[in-house]
N, C-alpha and C positions, 0 to 999 in steps of 0.2 A: 833702367838701370839694373845690374846684377849687384847683390848683395855680396860684401867681401865673404871669403872664405874665411871660417872661424878655425883658429888656430889652438889646438888643444894647450892646455896648461900643463904646467911643469909637472905638478901633481899627478894630473891622469898620466903623462909618460911615465913617470917611476911608478906609476901603479900597474902600469902593464908591464914594466921591465919586471917591476917585484913578482907579479903574477906568473911570469915564464919563468923567471928562475926558482918558482916556489914549486912550478910544475913539473920543472925539468929534473930537480932534486928529488921529487916525490918519484917520478918516473926510475930515477936512478937508483934510489934506493931499493924500491920494490922489484926492479930487476936483480939486485946484487941477493936481496933475499930469497927469491924464486931459484936463483942458482944456488944459493947453499941449502934451501929445500932438498933442491935435485941431486946435489951432490951428497948430500948427507944418506939420501934413499939410497942411492947406488952404493954407496959404501957400506950401509948396512946390509944391502943384497950383496956385495961382494962376499962381507963378513960372513953372511949364512951360508953361501956356496962353498966356501975356501975352510972355514975354520970349524964348521959345525957339522955334524952328519944330518941334522934336519932342522926345520925352522918351529921354533917352540911357537906358542901363543903369542907370548911377550913380543917377538920377532914381527909376527904377523900384526897385530896392533899397533906395534911401533910404525908399521910400514903405512896403516890406516890413517896414524897421524900425520906422516909425512903427505899422504894425497888429500887430507883435508885442509893442511896447511897451503897447499899447492892450490887447490881448488879456490880457495879464500883470497890468494894472492891474484889467481887469474880473474877471477872475479871482479875485484878490486880495479886490475889494470881495465877491464869492460868496460865498467860501470860507474867508478869513483864514487863508490859504495861498501861499507865495509857489513859483508854478512854475518849478522850477530849470531844467527843459528850455527853457521859453522865452526864457531869459539866453544860455542855451547857442545857440538859433537865433539870436538877436539877434548873436551874437558871429560864429557861423560868415558870418551875411549881411555883416555889417562887413568881415571877412575878406575877402570875397568882393569886394564892393566895392573894397577895397584892391587886390586883385587884379588885376581887371579894368584898372581906373586906371593901375596901373604897368605892366601892358600895352601899354596905349594909349600911353603915353607913351614909353616905353624901346625897344620894340619887339624887345626882345631878352632872353635866358635868361641868369640870374644865380642867385647861392645866394640871393639876398631872393625870388624866386617860390619856390625850393623850400622855403625857411622857412616863407612863409606860407601853401603847400599844406603841407605838415607839419601845421601849426598846426591848418589845418582837417580833415584828418584826426584829428589828437588830439581836437578837440571831436565830429568825428562818432562816436567810439569810445567817447567820453563819455557821448553820447546812448543808444548802446547800452546802456552798463553801468547806466546811472541806470533805463531802462526795464525792463531783464534785474532789478534790484532791486525795482523797486518791483511787479513782475510777481511772483517768487519769493517775495519778503518783505513784504507790504504792511504798512504801518503803522496805530496806532491811530488815530483822528482823532477831533476837536470838532468837528463843522460847525454851522454858526449855525442855531438853534431845533430840534435834534436832539437824539436822546439822548446820551449822551457815552461814548466809547470805542466807536466804531462799527467794526467791522473793514471796512478797504478791500478790495474784492474788484479782480481783476484787470481789469475793464472799467472802472474808477475811473481807471487808468492816466492818463489825460488831465491829470488834475491833479496830477501829479507834477514 
């Protein structure tokens, strides 16, 4: 005799529907964020070419921020992991942009410049710590469409 098929419980069905809804919203929101990043980058580029005679260092660093945000969204689409290092790179680029604009406007050294520079140094050290930790202590991840609990290798560090 064959055993009767086990029917999924109501809770299991609702969990599946909820997971699909959350993942769908997740992809939709990421797509909107990616479009907004691309739109802002294109708008900034057009503004540079039409309204200005040259691109300032502020404009170039702003485009780098857009690039890092776009890369972060792209990596998240591919792996479902938030690359922490990209957020730190964005913060360093933003602080560098602030530092350059303060120097261009004030033309003198003060405590504010030292604080911004110290913050950049702290962020650079944090990148070193994140890279060291991900190299020596790789985590178990579940990547899309792969076997669960694949151990990260040091060469996978670009995702950290």
